[in-house]
MOPAC internal coordinates of N, CA, C and O (Angstrom, degrees):
PM7 1SCF
backbone

  N    0.0000 0     0.00 0     0.00 0    0    0    0
  C    1.4946 1     0.00 0     0.00 0    1    0    0
  C    1.5325 1   104.40 1     0.00 0    2    1    0
  O    1.2310 1   120.98 1   -38.27 1    3    2    1
  N    1.3151 1   115.73 1   141.73 1    3    2    1
  C    1.4666 1   123.36 1   177.22 1    5    3    2
  C    1.5317 1   106.04 1  -131.62 1    6    5    3
  O    1.2310 1   121.41 1   -40.94 1    7    6    5
  N    1.3450 1   114.91 1   139.06 1    7    6    5
  C    1.4965 1   120.22 1  -175.40 1    9    7    6
  C    1.5561 1   109.74 1  -123.63 1   10    9    7
  O    1.2310 1   120.92 1   -52.32 1   11   10    9
  N    1.3044 1   115.84 1   127.68 1   11   10    9
  C    1.4637 1   119.83 1   175.60 1   13   11   10
  C    1.5416 1   106.51 1  -112.92 1   14   13   11
  O    1.2310 1   121.25 1   -46.00 1   15   14   13
  N    1.3421 1   115.21 1   134.00 1   15   14   13
  C    1.4828 1   120.18 1   179.87 1   17   15   14
  C    1.4990 1   110.15 1  -131.28 1   18   17   15
  O    1.2310 1   119.93 1   -42.49 1   19   18   17
  N    1.3106 1   117.75 1   137.51 1   19   18   17
  C    1.4823 1   122.73 1   165.38 1   21   19   18
  C    1.4408 1   112.38 1  -116.26 1   22   21   19
  O    1.2310 1   119.81 1   -53.00 1   23   22   21
  N    1.3958 1   117.97 1   127.00 1   23   22   21
  C    1.4556 1   121.29 1  -176.41 1   25   23   22
  C    1.5265 1   104.82 1  -102.87 1   26   25   23
  O    1.2310 1   123.05 1   -54.42 1   27   26   25
  N    1.3230 1   111.75 1   125.58 1   27   26   25
  C    1.4991 1   119.31 1  -176.41 1   29   27   26
  C    1.5259 1   109.58 1  -109.90 1   30   29   27
  O    1.2310 1   118.98 1   -38.83 1   31   30   29
  N    1.3297 1   119.55 1   141.17 1   31   30   29
  C    1.4250 1   124.64 1   171.88 1   33   31   30
  C    1.4832 1   106.02 1  -115.45 1   34   33   31
  O    1.2310 1   120.53 1   -64.04 1   35   34   33
  N    1.3467 1   116.59 1   115.96 1   35   34   33
  C    1.4707 1   122.90 1  -172.19 1   37   35   34
  C    1.5549 1   107.98 1  -100.48 1   38   37   35
  O    1.2310 1   122.41 1   -42.38 1   39   38   37
  N    1.2988 1   112.99 1   137.62 1   39   38   37
  C    1.4987 1   119.60 1   176.96 1   41   39   38
  C    1.5497 1   107.59 1   -57.82 1   42   41   39
  O    1.2310 1   121.70 1   -45.34 1   43   42   41
  N    1.3711 1   114.35 1   134.66 1   43   42   41
  C    1.4937 1   119.03 1   175.67 1   45   43   42
  C    1.4568 1   111.65 1   -52.07 1   46   45   43
  O    1.2310 1   119.21 1   -46.84 1   47   46   45
  N    1.4106 1   119.11 1   133.16 1   47   46   45
  C    1.4287 1   124.29 1  -176.51 1   49   47   46
  C    1.5071 1   114.01 1    89.94 1   50   49   47
  O    1.2310 1   118.41 1   165.23 1   51   50   49
  N    1.3242 1   120.64 1   -14.77 1   51   50   49
  C    1.4990 1   125.37 1   179.46 1   53   51   50
  C    1.5386 1   114.24 1   -99.28 1   54   53   51
  O    1.2310 1   119.53 1  -174.13 1   55   54   53
  N    1.3563 1   118.51 1     5.87 1   55   54   53
  C    1.4586 1   121.07 1  -178.98 1   57   55   54
  C    1.5013 1   113.40 1   -57.31 1   58   57   55
  O    1.2310 1   118.83 1   136.90 1   59   58   57
  N    1.3328 1   119.83 1   -43.10 1   59   58   57
  C    1.4768 1   121.57 1  -178.54 1   61   59   58
  C    1.4647 1   108.91 1   -67.38 1   62   61   59
  O    1.2310 1   116.66 1   139.85 1   63   62   61
  N    1.3133 1   123.95 1   -40.15 1   63   62   61
  C    1.4181 1   128.15 1   178.18 1   65   63   62
  C    1.5665 1   109.98 1   -58.40 1   66   65   63
  O    1.2310 1   122.20 1   131.38 1   67   66   65
  N    1.3977 1   113.39 1   -48.62 1   67   66   65
  C    1.4133 1   118.97 1  -178.45 1   69   67   66
  C    1.5412 1   111.46 1   -59.40 1   70   69   67
  O    1.2310 1   121.98 1   138.10 1   71   70   69
  N    1.3521 1   113.81 1   -41.90 1   71   70   69
  C    1.5214 1   117.45 1   179.28 1   73   71   70
  C    1.4813 1   110.96 1   -67.12 1   74   73   71
  O    1.2310 1   120.38 1   141.64 1   75   74   73
  N    1.3566 1   116.88 1   -38.36 1   75   74   73
  C    1.4666 1   119.75 1  -177.12 1   77   75   74
  C    1.5859 1   109.99 1   -64.51 1   78   77   75
  O    1.2310 1   121.25 1   137.02 1   79   78   77
  N    1.3241 1   115.22 1   -42.98 1   79   78   77
  C    1.4925 1   120.35 1   177.06 1   81   79   78
  C    1.5011 1   111.02 1   -58.28 1   82   81   79
  O    1.2310 1   119.98 1   135.05 1   83   82   81
  N    1.2910 1   117.64 1   -44.95 1   83   82   81
  C    1.5117 1   120.92 1   179.29 1   85   83   82
  C    1.5324 1   111.08 1   -68.21 1   86   85   83
  O    1.2310 1   119.68 1   137.08 1   87   86   85
  N    1.3361 1   118.22 1   -42.92 1   87   86   85
  C    1.4408 1   117.57 1  -174.24 1   89   87   86
  C    1.5491 1   110.91 1   -75.62 1   90   89   87
  O    1.2310 1   118.87 1   159.99 1   91   90   89
  N    1.3191 1   119.75 1   -20.01 1   91   90   89
  C    1.4096 1   123.19 1  -176.17 1   93   91   90
  C    1.5757 1   114.33 1   -96.60 1   94   93   91
  O    1.2310 1   121.29 1  -176.47 1   95   94   93
  N    1.3149 1   115.14 1     3.53 1   95   94   93
  C    1.4606 1   119.15 1  -176.73 1   97   95   94
  C    1.4760 1   111.37 1  -101.33 1   98   97   95
  O    1.2310 1   121.10 1   -25.33 1   99   98   97
  N    1.3841 1   115.49 1   154.67 1   99   98   97
  C    1.4615 1   121.43 1   174.96 1  101   99   98
  C    1.5340 1   107.65 1   -87.56 1  102  101   99
  O    1.2310 1   118.64 1   -48.68 1  103  102  101
  N    1.3190 1   120.20 1   131.32 1  103  102  101
  C    1.4732 1   120.36 1  -177.29 1  105  103  102
  C    1.5048 1   112.22 1   -83.76 1  106  105  103
  O    1.2310 1   120.18 1   156.17 1  107  106  105
  N    1.3386 1   117.26 1   -23.83 1  107  106  105
  C    1.4811 1   120.63 1  -173.04 1  109  107  106
  C    1.5424 1   115.63 1    57.99 1  110  109  107
  O    1.2310 1   120.79 1  -164.08 1  111  110  109
  N    1.3137 1   116.09 1    15.92 1  111  110  109
  C    1.5133 1   118.62 1  -179.42 1  113  111  110
  C    1.4554 1   112.32 1   -84.19 1  114  113  111
  O    1.2310 1   118.19 1   159.85 1  115  114  113
  N    1.2687 1   121.05 1   -20.15 1  115  114  113
  C    1.4753 1   123.03 1  -179.04 1  117  115  114
  C    1.5260 1   108.16 1   -61.54 1  118  117  115
  O    1.2310 1   120.99 1   -56.94 1  119  118  117
  N    1.3368 1   115.72 1   123.06 1  119  118  117
  C    1.4528 1   118.22 1   175.05 1  121  119  118
  C    1.5841 1   112.59 1    91.78 1  122  121  119
  O    1.2310 1   121.34 1   171.72 1  123  122  121
  N    1.3546 1   115.04 1    -8.28 1  123  122  121
  C    1.5356 1   118.72 1   177.81 1  125  123  122
  C    1.4602 1   108.22 1   -67.15 1  126  125  123
  O    1.2310 1   118.12 1   -59.91 1  127  126  125
  N    1.3740 1   121.19 1   120.09 1  127  126  125
  C    1.3657 1   121.02 1   179.38 1  129  127  126
  C    1.6054 1   113.91 1   -55.96 1  130  129  127
  O    1.2310 1   120.50 1   -46.88 1  131  130  129
  N    1.2952 1   116.66 1   133.12 1  131  130  129
  C    1.4681 1   118.53 1   179.46 1  133  131  130
  C    1.4919 1   116.41 1    87.74 1  134  133  131
  O    1.2310 1   119.03 1   169.24 1  135  134  133
  N    1.3510 1   119.46 1   -10.76 1  135  134  133
  C    1.4717 1   123.26 1   178.59 1  137  135  134
  C    1.5012 1   109.40 1   -68.41 1  138  137  135
  O    1.2310 1   119.97 1   -40.21 1  139  138  137
  N    1.3463 1   117.67 1   139.79 1  139  138  137
  C    1.4900 1   121.75 1   178.15 1  141  139  138
  C    1.5189 1   110.32 1  -116.77 1  142  141  139
  O    1.2310 1   120.99 1   125.10 1  143  142  141
  N    1.3528 1   115.72 1   -54.90 1  143  142  141
  C    1.4634 1   117.25 1  -176.09 1  145  143  142
  C    1.5481 1   110.22 1  -166.71 1  146  145  143
  O    1.2310 1   122.55 1   -20.06 1  147  146  145
  N    1.3359 1   112.73 1   159.94 1  147  146  145
  C    1.4944 1   118.34 1  -178.79 1  149  147  146
  C    1.5159 1   105.38 1  -135.53 1  150  149  147
  O    1.2310 1   120.87 1   -34.91 1  151  150  149
  N    1.3124 1   115.93 1   145.09 1  151  150  149
  C    1.4938 1   121.12 1   168.79 1  153  151  150
  C    1.4992 1   107.59 1  -145.52 1  154  153  151
  O    1.2310 1   122.12 1   -38.70 1  155  154  153
  N    1.3643 1   113.55 1   141.30 1  155  154  153
  C    1.4630 1   120.41 1   167.40 1  157  155  154
  C    1.5403 1   106.30 1  -102.65 1  158  157  155
  O    1.2310 1   122.52 1   -53.85 1  159  158  157
  N    1.3324 1   112.78 1   126.15 1  159  158  157
  C    1.5232 1   119.74 1  -171.11 1  161  159  158
  C    1.6149 1   107.21 1  -113.50 1  162  161  159
  O    1.2310 1   122.36 1   -43.16 1  163  162  161
  N    1.2716 1   113.08 1   136.84 1  163  162  161
  C    1.5472 1   119.70 1   174.77 1  165  163  162
  C    1.5002 1   105.61 1  -108.29 1  166  165  163
  O    1.2310 1   119.82 1   -56.49 1  167  166  165
  N    1.3685 1   117.95 1   123.51 1  167  166  165
  C    1.4178 1   124.03 1  -178.21 1  169  167  166
  C    1.5578 1   113.10 1   -81.63 1  170  169  167
  O    1.2310 1   121.17 1    -7.45 1  171  170  169
  N    1.2708 1   115.36 1   172.55 1  171  170  169
  C    1.4785 1   118.78 1   177.38 1  173  171  170
  C    1.5170 1   114.05 1   -75.83 1  174  173  171
  O    1.2310 1   120.05 1   157.12 1  175  174  173
  N    1.3002 1   117.51 1   -22.88 1  175  174  173
  C    1.4352 1   121.54 1   177.34 1  177  175  174
  C    1.5905 1   108.84 1   -83.75 1  178  177  175
  O    1.2310 1   120.70 1   -43.28 1  179  178  177
  N    1.3110 1   116.27 1   136.72 1  179  178  177
  C    1.4519 1   123.04 1  -178.43 1  181  179  178
  C    1.5222 1   109.99 1   -52.80 1  182  181  179
  O    1.2310 1   120.90 1   -50.56 1  183  182  181
  N    1.3737 1   115.88 1   129.44 1  183  182  181
  C    1.4061 1   120.53 1   177.28 1  185  183  182
  C    1.4694 1   118.31 1    78.78 1  186  185  183
  O    1.2310 1   119.61 1  -172.74 1  187  186  185
  N    1.3999 1   118.36 1     7.26 1  187  186  185
  C    1.4378 1   120.22 1  -179.64 1  189  187  186
  C    1.5298 1   112.97 1  -100.61 1  190  189  187
  O    1.2310 1   122.01 1   -59.63 1  191  190  189
  N    1.3020 1   113.77 1   120.37 1  191  190  189
  C    1.5062 1   120.72 1  -179.20 1  193  191  190
  C    1.5650 1   107.95 1  -132.11 1  194  193  191
  O    1.2310 1   120.83 1   -28.63 1  195  194  193
  N    1.3205 1   116.01 1   151.37 1  195  194  193
  C    1.4619 1   124.70 1   176.82 1  197  195  194
  C    1.5115 1   107.35 1  -133.86 1  198  197  195
  O    1.2310 1   120.55 1   -49.99 1  199  198  197
  N    1.3730 1   116.56 1   130.01 1  199  198  197
  C    1.4815 1   118.83 1   166.38 1  201  199  198
  C    1.5458 1   104.96 1   -95.88 1  202  201  199
  O    1.2310 1   121.13 1   -44.55 1  203  202  201
  N    1.3290 1   115.44 1   135.45 1  203  202  201
  C    1.4397 1   120.71 1  -169.68 1  205  203  202
  C    1.5534 1   106.87 1  -132.61 1  206  205  203
  O    1.2310 1   120.49 1   -66.32 1  207  206  205
  N    1.3483 1   116.66 1   113.68 1  207  206  205
  C    1.5011 1   118.19 1   178.52 1  209  207  206
  C    1.4636 1   106.42 1  -123.38 1  210  209  207
  O    1.2310 1   122.00 1   -36.08 1  211  210  209
  N    1.3821 1   113.77 1   143.92 1  211  210  209
  C    1.4495 1   121.53 1   179.03 1  213  211  210
  C    1.5024 1   108.07 1  -116.09 1  214  213  211
  O    1.2310 1   120.01 1   -38.28 1  215  214  213
  N    1.3454 1   117.59 1   141.72 1  215  214  213
  C    1.3855 1   127.20 1  -172.97 1  217  215  214
  C    1.5318 1   109.22 1  -132.15 1  218  217  215
  O    1.2310 1   120.85 1   -24.65 1  219  218  217
  N    1.3177 1   115.97 1   155.35 1  219  218  217
  C    1.4793 1   120.47 1   177.36 1  221  219  218
  C    1.5394 1   109.43 1   -67.55 1  222  221  219
  O    1.2310 1   121.08 1   148.97 1  223  222  221
  N    1.3291 1   115.55 1   -31.03 1  223  222  221
  C    1.4995 1   119.36 1  -179.59 1  225  223  222
  C    1.5295 1   111.60 1  -156.64 1  226  225  223
  O    1.2310 1   120.63 1   -13.65 1  227  226  225
  N    1.2534 1   116.39 1   166.35 1  227  226  225
  C    1.4702 1   123.40 1   170.67 1  229  227  226
  C    1.5234 1   110.09 1   -58.87 1  230  229  227
  O    1.2310 1   120.97 1   134.03 1  231  230  229
  N    1.2963 1   115.75 1   -45.97 1  231  230  229
  C    1.4754 1   120.79 1  -179.56 1  233  231  230
  C    1.5164 1   112.29 1   -56.45 1  234  233  231
  O    1.2310 1   120.88 1   136.93 1  235  234  233
  N    1.3982 1   115.92 1   -43.07 1  235  234  233
  C    1.4401 1   118.93 1   175.77 1  237  235  234
  C    1.5063 1   114.08 1   -60.95 1  238  237  235
  O    1.2310 1   120.43 1   137.77 1  239  238  237
  N    1.3584 1   116.78 1   -42.23 1  239  238  237
  C    1.4857 1   119.75 1   177.88 1  241  239  238
  C    1.5764 1   111.15 1   -62.50 1  242  241  239
  O    1.2310 1   122.40 1   134.51 1  243  242  241
  N    1.3779 1   113.02 1   -45.49 1  243  242  241
  C    1.4466 1   116.44 1  -179.34 1  245  243  242
  C    1.5132 1   112.20 1   -64.85 1  246  245  243
  O    1.2310 1   118.17 1   143.43 1  247  246  245
  N    1.3032 1   121.10 1   -36.57 1  247  246  245
  C    1.3774 1   122.09 1   175.18 1  249  247  246
  C    1.5819 1   112.87 1   -62.91 1  250  249  247
  O    1.2310 1   121.52 1   143.28 1  251  250  249
  N    1.3538 1   114.69 1   -36.72 1  251  250  249
  C    1.4575 1   120.17 1   177.60 1  253  251  250
  C    1.5724 1   111.02 1   -62.47 1  254  253  251
  O    1.2310 1   122.77 1   140.65 1  255  254  253
  N    1.3402 1   112.29 1   -39.35 1  255  254  253
  C    1.4997 1   119.36 1  -177.17 1  257  255  254
  C    1.5020 1   111.45 1   -68.51 1  258  257  255
  O    1.2310 1   119.35 1   160.05 1  259  258  257
  N    1.3281 1   118.85 1   -19.95 1  259  258  257
  C    1.4768 1   122.80 1   179.22 1  261  259  258
  C    1.5691 1   109.74 1  -102.72 1  262  261  259
  O    1.2310 1   118.78 1  -174.26 1  263  262  261
  N    1.2559 1   119.92 1     5.74 1  263  262  261
  C    1.4467 1   124.33 1  -175.67 1  265  263  262
  C    1.5522 1   115.00 1   -90.70 1  266  265  263
  O    1.2310 1   121.71 1   -21.26 1  267  266  265
  N    1.3139 1   114.34 1   158.74 1  267  266  265
  C    1.4817 1   122.91 1   177.75 1  269  267  266
  C    1.5222 1   105.62 1   -62.72 1  270  269  267
  O    1.2310 1   118.19 1   141.07 1  271  270  269
  N    1.3549 1   121.06 1   -38.93 1  271  270  269
  C    1.4181 1   125.40 1  -179.02 1  273  271  270
  C    1.5311 1   110.49 1   -61.80 1  274  273  271
  O    1.2310 1   120.21 1   143.91 1  275  274  273
  N    1.2384 1   117.20 1   -36.09 1  275  274  273
  C    1.5273 1   119.63 1   179.08 1  277  275  274
  C    1.5418 1   111.02 1   -70.57 1  278  277  275
  O    1.2310 1   122.41 1   140.35 1  279  278  277
  N    1.3462 1   112.99 1   -39.65 1  279  278  277
  C    1.5568 1   119.87 1   174.78 1  281  279  278
  C    1.5073 1   110.38 1   -59.24 1  282  281  279
  O    1.2310 1   119.81 1   134.78 1  283  282  281
  N    1.3335 1   117.96 1   -45.22 1  283  282  281
  C    1.4178 1   123.17 1  -177.60 1  285  283  282
  C    1.5559 1   111.21 1   -66.78 1  286  285  283
  O    1.2310 1   121.50 1   135.89 1  287  286  285
  N    1.3312 1   114.74 1   -44.11 1  287  286  285
  C    1.4309 1   118.57 1   178.82 1  289  287  286
  C    1.4876 1   115.63 1   -61.41 1  290  289  287
  O    1.2310 1   121.15 1   148.22 1  291  290  289
  N    1.3160 1   115.40 1   -31.78 1  291  290  289
  C    1.4666 1   119.04 1  -172.33 1  293  291  290
  C    1.5723 1   110.60 1   -98.84 1  294  293  291
  O    1.2310 1   119.17 1  -174.07 1  295  294  293
  N    1.2807 1   119.19 1     5.93 1  295  294  293
  C    1.4735 1   123.12 1   174.82 1  297  295  294
  C    1.5723 1   106.93 1   -90.86 1  298  297  295
  O    1.2310 1   118.64 1   170.27 1  299  298  297
  N    1.2019 1   120.19 1    -9.73 1  299  298  297
  C    1.4727 1   122.40 1  -172.35 1  301  299  298
  C    1.5228 1   114.44 1   -86.38 1  302  301  299
  O    1.2310 1   118.78 1   -29.13 1  303  302  301
  N    1.2704 1   119.92 1   150.87 1  303  302  301
  C    1.4546 1   126.93 1   165.49 1  305  303  302
  C    1.5032 1   114.32 1    52.18 1  306  305  303
  O    1.2310 1   118.07 1   -77.72 1  307  306  305
  N    1.2682 1   121.29 1   102.28 1  307  306  305
  C    1.4713 1   125.40 1  -179.56 1  309  307  306
  C    1.5331 1   106.23 1   -71.91 1  310  309  307
  O    1.2310 1   123.21 1   -42.68 1  311  310  309
  N    1.3409 1   111.46 1   137.32 1  311  310  309
  C    1.4705 1   120.37 1   170.63 1  313  311  310
  C    1.4730 1   113.15 1  -107.95 1  314  313  311
  O    1.2310 1   119.99 1  -162.30 1  315  314  313
  N    1.3295 1   117.62 1    17.70 1  315  314  313
  C    1.4742 1   124.12 1   178.84 1  317  315  314
  C    1.5275 1   107.11 1   -65.96 1  318  317  315
  O    1.2310 1   122.63 1   -53.57 1  319  318  317
  N    1.3496 1   112.56 1   126.43 1  319  318  317
  C    1.4961 1   122.65 1  -175.33 1  321  319  318
  C    1.4697 1   116.48 1    82.07 1  322  321  319
  O    1.2310 1   120.08 1   176.79 1  323  322  321
  N    1.3272 1   117.46 1    -3.21 1  323  322  321
  C    1.4598 1   125.14 1  -179.98 1  325  323  322
  C    1.5146 1   109.56 1   -99.42 1  326  325  323
  O    1.2310 1   120.33 1   140.56 1  327  326  325
  N    1.3087 1   116.97 1   -39.44 1  327  326  325
  C    1.4898 1   122.46 1  -178.83 1  329  327  326
  C    1.5764 1   111.72 1   -89.05 1  330  329  327
  O    1.2310 1   120.21 1   -38.81 1  331  330  329
  N    1.2971 1   117.20 1   141.19 1  331  330  329
  C    1.4585 1   122.42 1   177.03 1  333  331  330
  C    1.5758 1   109.57 1   -78.66 1  334  333  331
  O    1.2310 1   119.45 1   169.60 1  335  334  333
  N    1.3043 1   118.65 1   -10.40 1  335  334  333
  C    1.4339 1   122.42 1  -177.27 1  337  335  334
  C    1.5618 1   108.25 1   176.78 1  338  337  335
  O    1.2310 1   119.69 1     0.68 1  339  338  337
  N    1.2725 1   118.20 1  -179.32 1  339  338  337
  C    1.4749 1   121.69 1   179.33 1  341  339  338
  C    1.5225 1   108.65 1   -70.78 1  342  341  339
  O    1.2310 1   123.36 1   -32.21 1  343  342  341
  N    1.3473 1   111.17 1   147.79 1  343  342  341
  C    1.5424 1   115.30 1   176.18 1  345  343  342
  C    1.5126 1   112.03 1   -61.97 1  346  345  343
  O    1.2310 1   120.24 1   -30.34 1  347  346  345
  N    1.2893 1   117.14 1   149.66 1  347  346  345
  C    1.5158 1   120.71 1   177.93 1  349  347  346
  C    1.5528 1   105.77 1  -101.59 1  350  349  347
  O    1.2310 1   120.47 1   -59.70 1  351  350  349
  N    1.3332 1   116.71 1   120.30 1  351  350  349
  C    1.4494 1   122.37 1  -178.96 1  353  351  350
  C    1.5166 1   108.29 1   -87.27 1  354  353  351
  O    1.2310 1   122.68 1   -36.54 1  355  354  353
  N    1.3771 1   112.47 1   143.46 1  355  354  353
  C    1.4959 1   120.81 1   173.79 1  357  355  354
  C    1.5533 1   107.05 1  -140.67 1  358  357  355
  O    1.2310 1   121.90 1   -48.43 1  359  358  357
  N    1.2864 1   113.96 1   131.57 1  359  358  357
  C    1.5037 1   119.55 1  -176.75 1  361  359  358
  C    1.5344 1   105.57 1  -123.19 1  362  361  359
  O    1.2310 1   122.99 1   -41.92 1  363  362  361
  N    1.4107 1   111.88 1   138.08 1  363  362  361
  C    1.4531 1   116.79 1  -174.48 1  365  363  362
  C    1.5347 1   108.61 1  -136.13 1  366  365  363
  O    1.2310 1   119.22 1   -42.73 1  367  366  365
  N    1.3202 1   119.10 1   137.27 1  367  366  365
  C    1.5293 1   125.13 1   166.71 1  369  367  366
  C    1.5230 1   103.35 1   -95.69 1  370  369  367
  O    1.2310 1   123.45 1   -48.02 1  371  370  369
  N    1.3029 1   110.99 1   131.98 1  371  370  369
  C    1.4956 1   119.77 1   179.07 1  373  371  370
  C    1.5520 1   108.03 1   -74.25 1  374  373  371
  O    1.2310 1   122.54 1   -44.65 1  375  374  373
  N    1.3482 1   112.74 1   135.35 1  375  374  373
  C    1.4509 1   119.81 1   176.53 1  377  375  374
  C    1.4648 1   110.31 1  -102.21 1  378  377  375
  O    1.2310 1   119.22 1   148.82 1  379  378  377
  N    1.3277 1   119.09 1   -31.18 1  379  378  377
  C    1.4663 1   126.24 1  -177.25 1  381  379  378
  C    1.5154 1   108.30 1  -150.90 1  382  381  379
  O    1.2310 1   121.75 1   -37.83 1  383  382  381
  N    1.2832 1   114.25 1   142.17 1  383  382  381
  C    1.4370 1   122.44 1   176.89 1  385  383  382
  C    1.5160 1   112.81 1  -134.00 1  386  385  383
  O    1.2310 1   119.93 1   -33.73 1  387  386  385
  N    1.3122 1   117.74 1   146.27 1  387  386  385
  C    1.4917 1   121.39 1  -179.78 1  389  387  386
  C    1.5020 1   105.98 1  -143.74 1  390  389  387
  O    1.2310 1   120.41 1   -44.76 1  391  390  389
  N    1.2795 1   116.83 1   135.24 1  391  390  389
  C    1.5040 1   121.33 1   173.97 1  393  391  390
  C    1.5111 1   107.27 1  -147.80 1  394  393  391
  O    1.2310 1   124.13 1     4.00 1  395  394  393
  N    1.3609 1   109.68 1  -176.00 1  395  394  393
  C    1.4827 1   116.93 1  -179.66 1  397  395  394
  C    1.4962 1   108.87 1   -69.38 1  398  397  395
  O    1.2310 1   120.69 1   -35.49 1  399  398  397
  N    1.3313 1   116.29 1   144.51 1  399  398  397
  C    1.4803 1   120.06 1   172.19 1  401  399  398
  C    1.4750 1   115.96 1   -57.40 1  402  401  399
  O    1.2310 1   120.10 1   180.00 1  403  402  401

């Protein structure tokens, strides 16, 4: 498993706009080889959000970032004036996983 996360800092008062942009966009993830799941997380701190995607492998994630689907997904919904700065990317290889039987 491989996890890619983007941490967003949203300008105070722009949280609803940020959530609307995300909820109204097409992800283009359906059918992408190696995609497992996506979640948009809202933190306890004001304006803190994280996009969290899980992949079968780092190679699958990297292939997604080079795809037409990735380009299409990232052309949607401007966040200009909504974000306090660029998102901070974090990439992780899974060392251990646990789930329900």
